[in-house]
BANU-483484 format. One record per residue (C-alpha): residue number from 1; residue in three letters; y, x, z. Coordinates in Angstrom, 3 decimals, padded with zeros to 6 digits. Last residue first. Layout:
REM BANU-483484
+-----+--------+----------+----------+----------+
: num : residu :    north :     east :       up :
+-----+--------+----------+----------+----------+
: NUM :    ALA :        Y :        X :        Z :
...
+-----+--------+----------+----------+----------+
REM end
This chain:
REM BANU-483484
+-----+--------+----------+----------+----------+
: num : residu :    north :     east :       up :
+-----+--------+----------+----------+----------+
: 199 :    UNK :  031.633 : -034.131 : -025.996 :
: 198 :    UNK :  031.436 : -031.041 : -024.357 :
: 197 :    UNK :  028.771 : -030.198 : -021.289 :
: 196 :    UNK :  026.098 : -028.213 : -023.086 :
: 195 :    UNK :  028.065 : -025.568 : -024.997 :
: 194 :    UNK :  031.589 : -025.327 : -022.786 :
: 193 :    UNK :  029.262 : -025.068 : -020.096 :
: 192 :    UNK :  027.304 : -022.596 : -021.947 :
: 191 :    UNK :  030.706 : -020.143 : -022.889 :
: 190 :    UNK :  031.649 : -020.856 : -019.285 :
: 189 :    UNK :  028.773 : -018.778 : -017.951 :
: 188 :    UNK :  028.874 : -016.203 : -020.238 :
: 187 :    UNK :  032.626 : -015.602 : -019.737 :
: 186 :    UNK :  032.395 : -016.011 : -016.312 :
: 185 :    UNK :  029.534 : -012.947 : -016.009 :
: 184 :    UNK :  031.575 : -010.964 : -018.429 :
: 183 :    UNK :  034.546 : -011.161 : -015.725 :
: 182 :    UNK :  032.165 : -010.101 : -013.324 :
: 181 :    UNK :  031.225 : -007.368 : -014.736 :
: 180 :    UNK :  027.616 : -007.275 : -015.873 :
: 179 :    UNK :  024.675 : -006.656 : -013.332 :
: 178 :    UNK :  024.530 : -010.492 : -012.992 :
: 177 :    UNK :  023.130 : -010.875 : -016.728 :
: 176 :    UNK :  023.000 : -014.561 : -017.402 :
: 175 :    UNK :  019.742 : -016.558 : -018.460 :
: 174 :    UNK :  020.060 : -019.986 : -020.419 :
: 173 :    UNK :  017.778 : -022.789 : -019.756 :
: 172 :    UNK :  018.062 : -026.116 : -021.282 :
: 171 :    UNK :  016.799 : -024.700 : -024.810 :
: 170 :    UNK :  013.162 : -024.039 : -022.657 :
: 169 :    UNK :  012.483 : -027.434 : -021.812 :
: 168 :    UNK :  011.842 : -028.192 : -018.151 :
: 167 :    UNK :  009.040 : -028.379 : -015.982 :
: 166 :    UNK :  008.066 : -024.768 : -016.789 :
: 165 :    UNK :  011.261 : -023.757 : -014.935 :
: 164 :    UNK :  009.916 : -024.464 : -011.693 :
: 163 :    UNK :  006.337 : -022.611 : -012.382 :
: 162 :    UNK :  008.464 : -019.431 : -012.722 :
: 161 :    UNK :  010.838 : -019.990 : -009.837 :
: 160 :    UNK :  007.910 : -020.934 : -007.246 :
: 159 :    UNK :  006.180 : -017.278 : -008.066 :
: 158 :    UNK :  009.624 : -015.474 : -008.925 :
: 157 :    UNK :  010.929 : -016.909 : -005.337 :
: 156 :    UNK :  008.402 : -016.230 : -003.258 :
: 155 :    UNK :  008.192 : -012.432 : -004.279 :
: 154 :    UNK :  011.764 : -012.178 : -003.998 :
: 153 :    UNK :  011.517 : -013.464 : -001.009 :
: 152 :    UNK :  008.940 : -011.041 :  000.518 :
: 151 :    UNK :  011.066 : -008.473 : -001.148 :
: 150 :    UNK :  013.790 : -009.660 :  000.935 :
: 149 :    UNK :  011.698 : -009.953 :  004.171 :
: 148 :    UNK :  010.113 : -006.532 :  003.806 :
: 147 :    UNK :  013.711 : -005.020 :  003.530 :
: 146 :    UNK :  015.277 : -006.759 :  006.674 :
: 145 :    UNK :  018.835 : -007.744 :  007.338 :
: 144 :    UNK :  019.121 : -010.637 :  004.452 :
: 143 :    UNK :  017.423 : -013.173 :  006.305 :
: 142 :    UNK :  019.313 : -012.388 :  009.236 :
: 141 :    UNK :  022.334 : -012.961 :  008.112 :
: 140 :    UNK :  025.234 : -011.428 :  009.724 :
: 139 :    UNK :  027.845 : -012.493 :  007.539 :
: 138 :    UNK :  028.996 : -009.172 :  006.336 :
: 137 :    UNK :  026.226 : -006.494 :  007.487 :
: 136 :    UNK :  023.932 : -008.954 :  005.900 :
: 135 :    UNK :  025.965 : -009.310 :  002.902 :
: 134 :    UNK :  025.682 : -005.611 :  001.760 :
: 133 :    UNK :  022.207 : -005.182 :  002.502 :
: 132 :    UNK :  021.941 : -008.603 :  000.018 :
: 131 :    UNK :  023.816 : -006.917 : -002.281 :
: 130 :    UNK :  021.808 : -003.737 : -002.130 :
: 129 :    UNK :  018.642 : -005.638 : -002.710 :
: 128 :    UNK :  020.147 : -007.272 : -005.639 :
: 127 :    UNK :  020.693 : -003.694 : -007.507 :
: 126 :    UNK :  017.260 : -002.729 : -006.630 :
: 125 :    UNK :  016.262 : -005.735 : -008.480 :
: 124 :    UNK :  017.562 : -004.331 : -011.710 :
: 123 :    UNK :  016.831 : -006.452 : -014.629 :
: 122 :    UNK :  019.328 : -009.043 : -013.229 :
: 121 :    UNK :  019.237 : -012.473 : -012.777 :
: 120 :    UNK :  021.424 : -015.699 : -012.863 :
: 119 :    UNK :  019.131 : -018.905 : -014.615 :
: 118 :    UNK :  021.560 : -021.048 : -015.613 :
: 117 :    UNK :  020.145 : -024.623 : -016.320 :
: 116 :    UNK :  022.092 : -027.245 : -018.298 :
: 115 :    UNK :  022.527 : -030.736 : -019.160 :
: 114 :    UNK :  020.329 : -032.061 : -016.289 :
: 113 :    UNK :  020.500 : -035.952 : -015.653 :
: 112 :    UNK :  019.215 : -035.838 : -012.188 :
: 111 :    UNK :  017.940 : -038.882 : -009.722 :
: 110 :    UNK :  014.926 : -040.111 : -011.462 :
: 109 :    UNK :  013.643 : -036.267 : -011.933 :
: 108 :    UNK :  014.206 : -035.362 : -008.530 :
: 107 :    UNK :  010.311 : -035.758 : -006.968 :
: 106 :    UNK :  009.093 : -034.121 : -010.665 :
: 105 :    UNK :  011.456 : -031.055 : -009.725 :
: 104 :    UNK :  010.456 : -031.113 : -006.631 :
: 103 :    UNK :  006.877 : -030.896 : -006.885 :
: 102 :    UNK :  007.586 : -027.692 : -009.531 :
: 101 :    UNK :  009.228 : -026.036 : -006.389 :
: 100 :    UNK :  012.556 : -024.981 : -005.706 :
:  99 :    UNK :  014.738 : -027.955 : -007.163 :
:  98 :    UNK :  016.851 : -027.270 : -005.498 :
:  97 :    UNK :  018.586 : -023.746 : -004.506 :
:  96 :    UNK :  022.380 : -024.409 : -006.121 :
:  95 :    UNK :  023.048 : -027.810 : -007.984 :
:  94 :    UNK :  026.190 : -028.098 : -009.725 :
:  93 :    UNK :  027.116 : -031.598 : -009.939 :
:  92 :    UNK :  029.134 : -032.870 : -012.697 :
:  91 :    UNK :  031.620 : -035.922 : -011.869 :
:  90 :    UNK :  032.964 : -038.946 : -013.428 :
:  89 :    UNK :  030.349 : -041.548 : -012.677 :
:  88 :    UNK :  028.397 : -039.551 : -009.924 :
:  87 :    UNK :  031.816 : -039.835 : -007.906 :
:  86 :    UNK :  031.838 : -037.228 : -004.870 :
:  85 :    UNK :  034.290 : -036.612 : -002.386 :
:  84 :    UNK :  034.908 : -040.244 : -001.705 :
:  83 :    UNK :  033.380 : -040.326 :  001.723 :
:  82 :    UNK :  030.602 : -042.425 :  000.395 :
:  81 :    UNK :  029.657 : -040.209 : -002.534 :
:  80 :    UNK :  029.667 : -036.939 : -000.038 :
:  79 :    UNK :  027.398 : -039.228 :  002.235 :
:  78 :    UNK :  025.154 : -039.908 : -000.453 :
:  77 :    UNK :  024.473 : -036.211 : -001.163 :
:  76 :    UNK :  024.014 : -035.343 :  002.399 :
:  75 :    UNK :  021.529 : -037.795 :  002.786 :
:  74 :    UNK :  019.387 : -036.796 : -000.756 :
:  73 :    UNK :  019.945 : -033.400 :  000.212 :
:  72 :    UNK :  018.293 : -033.773 :  003.893 :
:  71 :    UNK :  015.600 : -036.048 :  002.552 :
:  70 :    UNK :  014.421 : -033.702 : -000.197 :
:  69 :    UNK :  014.526 : -030.683 :  001.685 :
:  68 :    UNK :  012.378 : -031.990 :  004.161 :
:  67 :    UNK :  009.843 : -033.459 :  001.872 :
:  66 :    UNK :  009.648 : -029.951 : -000.128 :
:  65 :    UNK :  009.272 : -028.057 :  002.910 :
:  64 :    UNK :  011.601 : -025.046 :  003.435 :
:  63 :    UNK :  010.758 : -021.744 :  001.553 :
:  62 :    UNK :  009.564 : -018.884 :  002.780 :
:  61 :    UNK :  011.075 : -015.803 :  003.749 :
:  60 :    UNK :  009.544 : -015.283 :  007.612 :
:  59 :    UNK :  013.622 : -016.069 :  008.760 :
:  58 :    UNK :  014.364 : -019.368 :  006.472 :
:  57 :    UNK :  010.763 : -020.941 :  007.117 :
:  56 :    UNK :  011.791 : -020.453 :  011.091 :
:  55 :    UNK :  015.462 : -021.545 :  010.266 :
:  54 :    UNK :  014.004 : -024.963 :  008.469 :
:  53 :    UNK :  011.782 : -025.748 :  011.161 :
:  52 :    UNK :  014.106 : -024.890 :  014.198 :
:  51 :    UNK :  017.103 : -027.184 :  012.412 :
:  50 :    UNK :  014.825 : -030.169 :  012.010 :
:  49 :    UNK :  013.929 : -030.025 :  015.860 :
:  48 :    UNK :  017.232 : -029.407 :  016.627 :
:  47 :    UNK :  018.501 : -026.267 :  018.563 :
:  46 :    UNK :  019.350 : -024.220 :  015.565 :
:  45 :    UNK :  021.979 : -027.068 :  014.566 :
:  44 :    UNK :  021.721 : -027.101 :  010.587 :
:  43 :    UNK :  024.294 : -025.965 :  008.417 :
:  42 :    UNK :  022.494 : -022.882 :  007.681 :
:  41 :    UNK :  019.937 : -025.289 :  005.927 :
:  40 :    UNK :  022.988 : -027.490 :  003.787 :
:  39 :    UNK :  024.447 : -023.660 :  003.048 :
:  38 :    UNK :  020.994 : -022.774 :  001.656 :
:  37 :    UNK :  020.441 : -026.056 : -000.313 :
:  36 :    UNK :  023.938 : -025.422 : -001.960 :
:  35 :    UNK :  025.809 : -028.135 : -003.310 :
:  34 :    UNK :  028.925 : -027.441 : -006.420 :
:  33 :    UNK :  031.047 : -030.286 : -007.146 :
:  32 :    UNK :  032.651 : -030.392 : -010.686 :
:  31 :    UNK :  035.330 : -032.809 : -011.982 :
:  30 :    UNK :  038.483 : -030.216 : -011.098 :
:  29 :    UNK :  036.846 : -026.675 : -011.480 :
:  28 :    UNK :  036.707 : -025.197 : -007.616 :
:  27 :    UNK :  033.040 : -025.810 : -007.470 :
:  26 :    UNK :  032.490 : -023.585 : -010.647 :
:  25 :    UNK :  033.451 : -021.120 : -008.312 :
:  24 :    UNK :  031.574 : -021.945 : -005.257 :
:  23 :    UNK :  028.327 : -021.950 : -007.775 :
:  22 :    UNK :  029.041 : -018.778 : -008.899 :
:  21 :    UNK :  029.617 : -017.055 : -005.306 :
:  20 :    UNK :  026.304 : -019.422 : -003.904 :
:  19 :    UNK :  024.196 : -018.046 : -007.047 :
:  18 :    UNK :  025.478 : -014.789 : -006.959 :
:  17 :    UNK :  021.855 : -013.222 : -007.967 :
:  16 :    UNK :  021.153 : -011.714 : -004.140 :
:  15 :    UNK :  018.767 : -013.663 : -003.987 :
:  14 :    UNK :  016.776 : -014.809 : -007.049 :
:  13 :    UNK :  018.347 : -016.816 : -009.317 :
:  12 :    UNK :  018.599 : -020.372 : -010.372 :
:  11 :    UNK :  021.628 : -022.866 : -011.239 :
:  10 :    UNK :  021.402 : -026.403 : -012.008 :
:   9 :    UNK :  023.907 : -028.370 : -013.850 :
:   8 :    UNK :  023.779 : -031.932 : -013.615 :
:   7 :    UNK :  025.090 : -035.379 : -014.409 :
:   6 :    UNK :  023.789 : -037.700 : -011.512 :
:   5 :    UNK :  022.001 : -040.609 : -011.360 :
:   4 :    UNK :  022.152 : -043.088 : -008.698 :
:   3 :    UNK :  019.452 : -045.072 : -007.326 :
:   2 :    UNK :  020.122 : -048.784 : -007.782 :
:   1 :    UNK :  020.336 : -050.899 : -004.574 :
+-----+--------+----------+----------+----------+
REM end
């Protein structure tokens, strides 16, 4: 059976940068599918062995193991193809939260035809911390409710992301400042998409 190759836009960004928000917005565009690894992990049953292992890592501010993350991702994406929600020949995959490590980047090379990497970040990390606190209150997310865990997540994210992005050509990576007004963020994202996906 031939492995499917997905035309892909990757979204990178530290906790609180709005990866999920902007990914969901892009996912509403006809011909785009947003897939967030964070949602994938949070949808796990906390009573299952897989769920317990993943949630324990998330609560500590650590990453879920590469093997577990990729296994779940491939399984869920294949399910979306099977039920007709995603057509790899026609749709663009907006992938948020994966690959997270250099090893994952190598492992998914044969799955992804990467057209653009959107790197969402803010020069003011305190702004992102405040966003995470606000999200914790609204969504009751334990991984956002403790500042020590948040700072640990930033450290893990920065260490892993810098190494992971080195795997890709620099001209694929476009940084977007998420401390801007939302309409300016959207404009920047759409301009990058137009440049990389048109034609």
